[in-house]
C-alpha positions, 0 to 999 in steps of 0.5 A: 547470556545468548538468550538475553542478547537475542531477546534485546536484538529484536529492537534492531527492528526499530531501524526499519520501523523508523525508516518506514515511518519516515518514508511514509511521513515524507510521502504523505506530506509530499502528497499533501503539499503537491495536492494543495499546489495542484489546486492552487495552480488549477484555480490560478490558471483555470484552463477549461479543456478536455486536455486540461481535464485529462492532465488534472485527472492524471495529476490527482491520480499521481497524488493518490498514488503517493498517498497509497505508497505512503500508506504501504510504508505506514502499514509496514512500520506499524506491522513490524513494530507490532510484531517485534516491539509492542503489540499493544498499540491502540489500533483499529481491529482491521489494522492489528497485525498478529503475525507475518501473514497478517502483514503480508495480507495487508500489504498484498491488498494495498499493492493491488490497489496501487497497481490498479491506480498505476494502470488507471493513470496510464489509461487516462493519459492514453494517446491511442499510440501506445499499446496498453494491452501488454502493460494491463495484462502484466498488471492483471497477472500480478493482481490475479496471482496476489488474489489467488495467494490471498484466496488460497490462504483464506481457504487454508485458514477456513479449513484449519478453523473447521478442524479446530472446531471439530476437535 
């Protein structure tokens, strides 16, 4: 009885899967609508200036940020679904998730890109008054930590593979 209950309880993961998928869909559609609106506004007002170019670049960077965040939620939804519900989803090999480490790796990679885009947005709008060094250093530190984490795991996996080959 308890075994059956625990077996069926894995379907509780459908709640975060659906929530993550809904968040991803919302962010991606919102980003798409905002991108179209941005293009329409740009064509309508057609202001050619360096200040306008910076504002336009920042707006598009923010749209890309929305797309990347939507992608994070989508990967979470797919990963949780694959891990707990059905691992036979027809996905490209690079998106297949077989354990929690695979999901963490994919998320860490996307987080690095999101943080890079976030910093790029700050650089594009930099007015010379703010000190970007502490902000950039904080982002660099987090990216370095994630890179170290992923690199250490890759080395550990490679050593494990060598051990398995030697046997």
